[in-house]
C-alpha positions in Angstrom: -42.3 8.0 11.2 -40.7 7.3 14.3 -37.7 4.8 14.8 -36.5 3.0 18.0 -34.2 4.4 20.5 -30.9 2.8 21.6 -29.5 3.7 25.3 -25.9 4.6 26.0 -26.0 1.6 28.0 -27.0 -0.5 25.1 -25.2 0.6 22.7 -22.0 0.3 24.8 -22.8 -3.1 24.9 -23.8 -3.9 21.0 -20.4 -2.0 20.1 -18.4 -5.4 19.3 -21.0 -6.8 17.1 -19.8 -7.2 13.5 -23.8 -6.9 12.4 -24.0 -3.6 13.9 -23.0 -0.3 12.2 -22.7 3.3 13.5 -23.3 5.9 11.3 -22.5 9.7 12.4 -24.3 12.3 10.5 -21.9 15.1 12.2 -19.8 17.1 9.5 -16.1 15.1 9.1 -14.3 17.9 11.0 -16.3 16.4 14.0 -15.6 13.3 13.1 -11.7 13.4 13.2 -11.7 15.4 16.5 -12.5 18.9 16.6 -14.9 19.7 19.1 -17.8 21.7 17.2 -20.3 21.6 20.2 -17.9 22.0 23.2 -18.1 18.1 23.8 -15.7 16.5 26.6 -14.2 14.2 23.9 -13.2 15.0 20.7 -13.9 12.5 17.8 -16.4 9.7 17.1 -17.4 6.6 18.5 -15.5 3.9 18.1 -16.0 1.7 15.0 -18.3 4.7 13.5 -18.9 5.6 10.1 -18.7 9.0 9.0 -21.8 10.1 6.4 -22.6 14.0 7.7 -26.6 15.1 6.8 -25.0 17.8 4.7 -24.1 15.1 1.8 -28.2 14.0 1.4 -28.8 17.0 -0.6 -26.1 16.7 -2.8 -26.9 12.7 -4.1 -29.0 11.4 -6.4 -30.8 7.9 -5.7 -28.0 6.1 -7.5 -25.1 7.6 -6.2 -26.6 7.1 -2.5 -26.9 3.4 -2.7 -23.4 3.2 -4.3 -22.0 5.0 -1.2 -24.3 3.1 1.0 -22.8 0.1 -0.2 -19.2 1.4 -0.6 -19.0 2.0 3.6 -20.8 -1.5 4.0 -24.5 -0.1 4.7 -26.8 -2.8 3.4 -30.5 -3.9 4.7 -28.4 -6.9 6.0 -27.3 -4.9 8.8 -28.8 -2.9 12.0 -28.0 0.6 12.1 -27.5 2.7 14.5 -27.5 6.7 13.6 -26.5 9.1 16.0 -24.4 12.7 16.0 -25.0 15.8 18.1 -28.0 15.7 20.2 -29.5 18.4 18.5 -28.8 16.7 15.1 -32.3 15.5 12.8 -30.7 11.9 12.6 -34.5 11.0 11.9 -33.5 12.2 8.3 -30.6 10.0 7.7 -32.6 7.0 9.6 -35.8 8.0 7.1 -33.2 7.8 4.3 -32.0 4.7 5.0 -35.3 3.3 5.2 -36.6 4.4 1.8 -34.0 2.7 0.3 -34.7 -1.1 2.0 -32.5 -0.3 4.8 -35.0 -1.1 7.9 -33.4 -2.4 10.9 -32.3 1.5 12.1 -32.0 3.0 15.2 -31.0 6.5 16.7 -29.0 6.9 19.4 -30.8 10.3 20.7 -28.5 10.9 23.6 -25.6 11.9 20.9 -22.0 12.4 21.0 -22.2 14.7 23.7 -23.6 11.8 26.5 -21.1 9.1 24.7 -17.9 11.6 25.3 -18.5 12.6 28.6 -18.1 9.2 29.8 -14.6 8.4 29.8 -14.5 4.8 29.9 -16.8 4.7 26.6 -14.1 4.3 23.4 -13.7 6.8 21.2 -11.1 7.2 18.2 -10.1 10.6 16.1 -7.9 11.4 13.4 -4.6 11.6 14.8 -3.4 15.3 13.5 -6.9 16.4 13.1 -5.9 19.8 14.0 -4.0 20.3 10.4 -6.8 19.5 8.7 -9.3 22.9 9.3 -12.6 23.8 8.5 -14.3 26.9 7.8 -15.4 28.4 10.5 -12.1 27.7 12.1 -10.6 29.7 9.2 -13.5 32.3 9.4 -12.5 33.0 13.5 -8.7 32.5 12.7 -9.0 35.6 10.0 -11.1 38.1 11.8 -8.9 37.3 15.6 -11.8 35.5 17.2 -9.4 32.2 17.5 -9.4 31.3 21.4 -6.0 30.5 22.7 -4.2 31.9 19.8 -0.5 33.8 20.3 -1.5 36.9 19.0 2.3 37.6 18.2 2.7 34.6 16.3 2.3 35.2 12.0 0.1 33.2 10.3 -0.5 33.3 6.7 -3.4 32.3 4.5 -2.7 31.2 1.0 -4.8 29.9 -1.8 -3.0 27.7 -3.9 -2.9 26.9 -7.6 -1.1 26.4 -10.5 -0.5 29.7 -12.6 -4.7 30.3 -12.3 -4.4 33.7 -10.5 -7.5 34.9 -12.4 -9.4 33.1 -10.4 -7.8 34.6 -7.4 -8.6 37.9 -8.3 -12.0 37.1 -9.2 -12.8 35.9 -5.6 -11.1 34.3 -2.6 -11.2 34.1 1.1 -10.3 37.5 2.8 -6.9 38.4 3.5 -5.2 35.2 1.2 -2.0 35.6 -0.4 -2.0 33.7 -4.1 0.4 30.8 -4.2 1.8 29.7 -7.4 3.1 26.4 -7.6 5.0 27.6 -10.1 7.4 29.1 -8.1 8.5 26.0 -6.5 8.5 23.9 -9.3 8.8 23.6 -13.0 9.1 21.8 -16.4 10.6 19.7 -17.5 11.1 17.5 -14.3 8.8 19.1 -12.2 10.8 18.6 -9.5 10.4 21.2 -6.4 13.2 23.6 -6.8 16.9 23.9 -5.3 17.0 24.5 -1.3 18.5 28.1 -2.6 15.3 29.0 -4.9 12.8 27.4 -2.3 14.3 29.5 1.1 14.1 32.8 -1.7 10.5 32.2 -2.4 9.8 31.3 1.5 11.3 34.7 2.5 9.3 36.7 -0.1 6.7 35.3 0.8 7.1 36.1 4.3 7.0 33.0 5.8 9.4 31.3 8.6 9.4 27.9 10.2 7.7 29.4 13.0 4.9 30.6 11.0 1.3 29.3 11.1 0.5 28.6 7.6 -3.4 27.6 6.4 -3.7 26.9 2.5 -6.7 25.9 0.4 -7.7 26.2 -2.7 -9.6 24.5 -5.7 -7.8 21.7 -6.2 -6.6 19.2 -3.4 -3.5 17.8 -5.0 -2.3 21.1 -5.7 -2.8 22.1 -2.1 -1.1 19.1 -0.9 1.7 19.6 -3.2 2.5 23.3 -1.4 1.7 21.6 2.2 4.2 18.6 1.4 7.2 21.2 0.2 6.3 23.9 3.2 7.0 20.7 5.8 10.0 19.4 4.0 11.6 23.0 4.0 10.8 23.0 7.5 8.0 25.2 8.8 6.3 23.9 11.5 2.3 24.4 11.7 1.4 24.0 7.9 -2.5 23.3 7.8 -4.9 22.6 4.6 -8.9 23.9 4.8 -10.4 20.4 4.1 -12.9 20.6 0.8 -10.9 23.8 0.0 -12.4 27.4 -1.8 -15.8 25.3 -2.8 -16.4 24.5 1.3 -15.6 28.0 2.2 -18.6 29.1 -0.3 -20.7 26.4 1.0 -20.4 27.6 4.6 -21.5 30.5 3.5 -18.6 33.1 4.1 -17.6 36.3 2.0 -14.8 36.5 -0.4 -13.1 39.4 -1.6 -11.5 40.5 -4.7 -8.2 42.8 -3.4 -5.2 41.5 -4.1 -3.0 40.7 -1.1 0.7 41.1 -1.0 3.1 39.6 1.2 5.0 41.0 3.8 9.1 39.8 2.9 10.8 38.2 5.6 15.1 38.6 6.4 15.6 35.2 8.2 13.5 31.8 8.1 14.9 30.8 11.6 16.5 28.0 10.5 18.1 26.1 7.9 16.8 24.7 5.1 15.6 21.6 4.6 14.2 21.2 8.2 12.9 17.7 7.2 15.0 16.3 4.5 13.1 12.8 4.8 9.9 14.4 3.5 10.9 14.4 -0.2 13.4 11.9 -1.1 15.2 11.3 -4.5 15.6 8.3 -6.5 18.5 7.1 -4.9 16.9 6.9 -1.8 13.9 5.5 -3.7 16.2 2.6 -4.7 17.2 1.9 -1.4 13.8 1.7 0.2 12.6 -0.7 -2.4 16.2 -3.0 -1.2 14.5 -2.8 2.3 12.3 -5.5 3.4 10.8 -2.6 5.4 10.4 0.0 2.8 7.1 0.3 0.9 7.0 2.1 -2.4 3.2 3.4 -3.4 2.4 4.1 -6.7 -0.7 6.6 -6.1 -1.7 6.5 -9.7 -4.8 5.2 -11.4 -4.8 1.4 -12.3 -4.8 2.1 -15.8 -1.2 4.0 -15.3 -0.3 1.0 -12.5 -0.4 -1.9 -15.4 1.0 -0.3 -18.1 -2.5 0.9 -20.3 -1.7 4.4 -20.2 1.6 7.2 -18.9 -1.4 9.2 -17.9 0.5 12.3 -19.0 1.1 14.0 -22.4 5.1 14.3 -21.7 5.5 11.2 -20.2 5.8 8.6 -23.0 6.9 5.6 -21.2 4.3 2.9 -19.6 4.2 1.1 -16.7 4.9 1.1 -13.4 8.6 1.5 -10.8 9.5 -2.4 -10.5 8.2 -3.6 -6.7 6.0 -0.9 -6.4 2.3 -1.8 -4.6 -0.9 0.2 -6.2 -2.4 2.6 -3.0 -5.3 3.6 -5.2 -5.8 7.2 -6.6 -8.5 8.0 -8.8 -9.3 7.3 -12.5 -7.0 9.5 -14.0 -4.1 11.9 -13.2 -6.1 14.5 -12.3 -8.2 12.5 -9.9 -8.1 11.1 -6.5 -11.6 9.7 -5.5 -10.5 7.2 -3.7 -8.7 9.3 -1.0 -11.4 12.2 -0.9 -15.6 12.2 -0.4 -17.8 13.2 -3.0 -17.1 17.2 -1.8 -13.7 16.8 -2.0 -12.9 16.6 1.6 -10.8 13.9 2.9 -12.0 10.4 2.8 -13.0 8.7 6.6 -9.3 8.2 7.8 -10.1 4.1 8.7 -11.7 3.7 5.0 -8.0 4.8 3.9 -6.7 2.8 6.2 -8.1 -0.3 5.1 -7.0 0.3 1.8 -3.6 0.7 2.6 -3.6 -2.2 5.3 -4.9 -4.3 1.8 -2.0 -3.7 0.0 0.2 -3.9 2.8 1.3 -0.4 3.6 0.9 -0.6 7.5 2.2 1.9 10.0 5.1 -0.4 11.0 6.3 0.4 7.4 9.0 3.0 5.8 6.7 4.3 3.1 6.8 6.2 0.4 4.7 7.8 -2.4 5.0 8.4 -6.2 2.9 9.8 -9.0 3.6 10.8 -12.3 5.6 14.0 -10.9 4.3 14.3 -7.4 1.0 16.2 -6.7 -1.1 12.9 -5.9 1.4 11.7 -4.0 1.6 14.5 -2.0 -2.2 14.0 -1.3 -1.5 10.9 -0.4 1.3 12.2 2.1 -0.4 14.3 3.7 -3.0 12.1 4.6 -0.8 9.3 6.2 0.6 12.5 7.6 -2.7 13.0 9.4 -3.0 9.9 10.7 0.1 9.4 12.4 2.0 7.7 10.1 5.9 8.4 11.0 8.3 7.1 8.4 6.7 9.0 5.0 8.0 10.4 2.4 7.1 11.3 -1.0 9.5 10.7 -4.5 9.6 13.9 -5.8 11.0 12.1 -9.1 8.5 9.9 -9.5 7.3 8.0 -12.8 8.5 10.9 -15.1 11.9 10.8 -13.7 12.3 6.8 -13.2 10.8 5.9 -16.8 13.5 8.3 -18.3 16.4 6.2 -17.7 16.2 2.4 -19.3 18.5 0.9 -16.7 15.5 1.7 -14.0 13.3 -1.5 -13.5 9.7 -0.8 -14.9 6.8 -3.4 -14.2 3.7 -3.9 -16.8 0.4 -5.7 -16.5 -1.4 -7.5 -13.6 1.3 -8.3 -10.9 
């Protein structure tokens, strides 16, 4: 089956057509900003929707239809499929055709030609470098990273709550195990004191100027570790998008050797380097009283309206009065609204659309909360990737707030 081609000139002329949808079939890393094929500019054509070709084989027809609909792709639209010049865009075009979407074109010149013309608009994830991909990690640990300072300390951590047996069974070569139980614990699940946090960082060999790459099997846990390291003052914290599963899908090797960190004597600066990233209950109350402040509930809808507390160790139901729902997922262990089917970060324009609809705009001071910090940390890290400036995690969350009867709560649909 052959599909009509659209030229760069015609595509640029149609870019503001609301009935036209651009479908970018490249990997999410390329869409976000990484130059995977040495293109002149990184990122994607302005307004494009990301739908990597690799997703196709993992989707049943019902899932595919649902996903297309969630991205606004219907038979009423004209669809332009593009990728790199050597991508098999016709595969996606045929898939759309088979699902009743017939007004389909292919931009055969590809992203390379578009990026080479600085007059043509492109967008990218502001801090895309902090969200890395498997090949980038492979290049780093094998010493093939271009422009990398060989004198700079770099460390790779697999993050989990306990779960050391999974790490022993197989992990990315060179990775050290990072147990979240070393920086937070019951009953509050708040992060430990600055003194204890410093002791942990030194024992792990982490300095403020280290390059720290985190990955795991649960994006919430990984983001929790990232938010704490950023709070402490580590300047370059990165996360492997898609985690351990993305590494395996990319076909890279794993090892079972237990790696041990080399402790350091000095962090290099005082802790916390960024106290504004993790805030306490008093700062949260001040935020709620600020006309420019927004407290975002990163819990499920059932938790937000008070149908369930979400946790077996939290009895109270409801939400912090004045907080807005920022979406998350179907329960305390899910963040579907922020992720793709492969557990990579959801397309950032789609997250931005969710937030805009809830009044979580870039001009506001924003703090995220959940039960006790994990989901809030994932939302926080995505906000950081998107270039948001005044962002924080309310560490105590619903657990701390609900334990004091004097703290106002709300129930039901607002």
